[in-house]
C-alpha positions in Angstrom: 3.6 17.6 -1.8 5.6 17.1 1.0 8.3 13.9 1.6 6.6 13.2 4.8 3.1 12.7 3.1 4.7 10.9 0.5 6.7 8.1 3.2 3.1 8.7 4.7 1.0 7.3 2.0 3.4 5.1 0.5 3.7 3.0 4.1 -0.4 3.3 4.5 -0.8 2.1 0.3 1.7 -0.8 1.1 0.4 -2.2 4.0 -2.9 -2.2 2.8 -1.8 -3.9 0.0 0.3 -6.6 2.1 -2.9 -7.2 3.9 -4.9 -7.1 0.9 -2.8 -9.8 -0.7 -3.2 -11.9 2.8 -7.0 -11.8 2.8 -7.1 -12.7 -0.6 -5.0 -15.9 -0.2 -7.0 -16.9 2.8 -10.5 -16.1 0.4 -9.0 -18.4 -2.6 -8.5 -21.2 0.0 -5.4 -23.3 0.4 -4.3 -26.3 -1.6 -3.1 -29.4 0.3 0.2 -29.2 -1.5 1.2 -25.6 -0.5 -0.4 -26.5 2.8 2.6 -29.2 3.3 4.4 -26.8 2.4 4.3 -23.8 4.4 4.2 -26.1 7.1 7.2 -26.9 6.4 9.1 -24.1 5.9 7.1 -22.4 9.2 5.7 -19.9 6.8 2.3 -17.9 8.4 -0.3 -15.7 7.2 1.2 -12.4 9.2 4.4 -12.2 8.6 6.7 -9.4 11.1 10.2 -8.5 11.3 10.9 -10.8 13.2 9.9 -13.4 10.7 12.0 -11.6 8.0 15.3 -10.4 9.6 17.4 -12.7 11.1 17.1 -13.3 15.0 20.4 -11.9 15.6 19.2 -8.7 15.0 16.6 -8.4 18.0 19.7 -9.2 20.8 19.0 -6.1 21.7 15.3 -6.4 23.3 17.1 -8.1 26.0 19.1 -5.9 27.2 16.7 -3.4 28.1 16.6 -2.6 31.7 12.8 -1.7 32.3 10.6 -4.4 31.6 7.7 -2.8 30.3 10.5 -1.6 27.5 11.2 -5.0 26.7 7.6 -6.1 26.5 7.0 -3.1 24.1 9.9 -3.8 21.6 9.2 -7.4 21.1 5.4 -6.6 21.0 6.4 -4.4 18.0 9.1 -6.5 16.2 6.4 -9.9 16.4 3.2 -7.9 15.3 2.3 -8.3 11.6 4.4 -6.2 9.2 1.3 -4.8 7.4 -0.5 -3.4 11.0 3.1 -2.0 11.9 3.1 -0.3 8.2 -0.1 1.1 8.9 0.5 2.2 12.1 3.7 4.1 10.6 2.7 5.6 7.9 -0.2 7.0 9.5 1.9 8.7 12.1 4.1 9.8 9.3 0.9 11.7 8.0 0.0 13.4 11.2 2.9 14.9 11.9 3.7 15.7 8.5 0.1 17.8 8.6 0.8 19.0 12.0 4.6 20.0 12.6 5.9 20.2 9.0 5.3 23.2 7.7 5.8 24.8 4.0 
Protein backbone atom coordinates (compact mmCIF):
# COMPACT_ATOMS: atom_id res chain seq x y z
CA UNK A 1 0.00 0.00 0.00
CA UNK A 2 1.28 3.46 -0.88
CA UNK A 3 2.26 5.91 1.84
CA UNK A 4 -0.17 8.50 0.48
CA UNK A 5 -3.03 6.01 0.76
CA UNK A 6 -2.11 5.22 4.35
CA UNK A 7 -1.91 8.91 5.25
CA UNK A 8 -5.17 9.68 3.46
CA UNK A 9 -7.06 6.82 5.07
CA UNK A 10 -5.66 7.70 8.50
CA UNK A 11 -6.80 11.32 8.17
CA UNK A 12 -10.18 10.28 6.79
CA UNK A 13 -10.83 7.72 9.53
CA UNK A 14 -9.58 10.13 12.21
CA UNK A 15 -11.93 12.86 11.00
CA UNK A 16 -14.89 10.52 10.86
CA UNK A 17 -14.12 9.21 14.36
CA UNK A 18 -13.96 12.78 15.69
CA UNK A 19 -17.32 13.57 14.08
CA UNK A 20 -18.82 10.36 15.46
CA UNK A 21 -17.58 11.19 18.94
CA UNK A 22 -19.17 14.66 18.82
CA UNK A 23 -22.40 13.29 17.33
CA UNK A 24 -22.60 10.59 19.99
CA UNK A 25 -22.08 13.20 22.71
CA UNK A 26 -24.86 15.33 21.25
CA UNK A 27 -27.14 12.31 20.94
CA UNK A 28 -26.65 11.26 24.54
CA UNK A 29 -27.44 14.75 25.83
CA UNK A 30 -25.53 16.91 28.19
CA UNK A 31 -25.76 16.88 31.95
CA UNK A 32 -26.10 20.14 33.88
CA UNK A 33 -22.67 19.81 35.49
CA UNK A 34 -21.00 19.17 32.16
CA UNK A 35 -22.71 22.17 30.54
CA UNK A 36 -21.58 24.52 33.28
CA UNK A 37 -18.03 23.13 32.99
CA UNK A 38 -18.02 23.60 29.20
CA UNK A 39 -19.27 27.19 29.49
CA UNK A 40 -16.65 28.00 32.14
CA UNK A 41 -13.83 26.47 30.09
CA UNK A 42 -15.17 27.80 26.74
CA UNK A 43 -15.39 24.29 25.24
CA UNK A 44 -17.33 23.94 22.00
CA UNK A 45 -18.73 20.89 20.23
CA UNK A 46 -16.44 21.22 17.23
CA UNK A 47 -12.82 22.08 17.91
CA UNK A 48 -10.79 23.93 15.31
CA UNK A 49 -7.09 24.55 14.91
CA UNK A 50 -7.61 27.99 16.45
CA UNK A 51 -9.10 26.36 19.57
CA UNK A 52 -6.34 23.78 19.93
CA UNK A 53 -3.20 25.77 19.13
CA UNK A 54 -2.04 29.03 20.72
CA UNK A 55 -3.36 32.24 19.15
CA UNK A 56 0.19 33.48 18.36
CA UNK A 57 0.55 30.69 15.79
CA UNK A 58 -1.93 32.46 13.52
CA UNK A 59 -0.46 35.97 13.45
CA UNK A 60 0.79 35.30 9.93
CA UNK A 61 -2.79 35.43 8.63
CA UNK A 62 -3.01 39.17 9.32
CA UNK A 63 0.13 39.82 7.28
CA UNK A 64 -1.21 38.22 4.08
CA UNK A 65 -1.39 40.84 1.33
CA UNK A 66 -4.55 39.77 -0.50
CA UNK A 67 -7.94 39.97 1.23
CA UNK A 68 -9.42 36.80 -0.28
CA UNK A 69 -6.34 34.80 0.67
CA UNK A 70 -6.58 36.18 4.21
CA UNK A 71 -10.28 35.25 4.43
CA UNK A 72 -9.63 31.76 3.06
CA UNK A 73 -6.77 31.12 5.48
CA UNK A 74 -8.87 32.33 8.37
CA UNK A 75 -11.69 30.03 7.28
CA UNK A 76 -9.36 27.01 7.10
CA UNK A 77 -7.99 27.71 10.56
CA UNK A 78 -11.41 28.18 12.14
CA UNK A 79 -13.31 25.33 10.42
CA UNK A 80 -14.10 22.21 12.49
CA UNK A 81 -11.10 19.91 12.80
CA UNK A 82 -13.05 16.80 11.78
CA UNK A 83 -14.06 18.44 8.53
CA UNK A 84 -10.49 19.57 7.86
CA UNK A 85 -9.22 16.02 8.42
CA UNK A 86 -11.86 14.52 6.12
CA UNK A 87 -11.04 17.00 3.33
CA UNK A 88 -7.27 16.50 3.68
CA UNK A 89 -7.72 12.72 3.75
CA UNK A 90 -9.91 12.71 0.65
CA UNK A 91 -7.53 15.02 -1.24
CA UNK A 92 -4.56 12.86 -0.26
CA UNK A 93 -6.32 9.73 -1.52
CA UNK A 94 -7.20 11.42 -4.82
CA UNK A 95 -3.67 12.77 -5.30
CA UNK A 96 -2.18 9.40 -4.42
CA UNK A 97 -4.48 7.62 -6.84
CA UNK A 98 -3.88 9.96 -9.77
CA UNK A 99 -0.31 11.19 -9.56
CA UNK A 100 1.70 8.61 -7.65
CA UNK A 101 2.55 5.49 -9.61
CA UNK A 102 4.35 2.45 -8.28
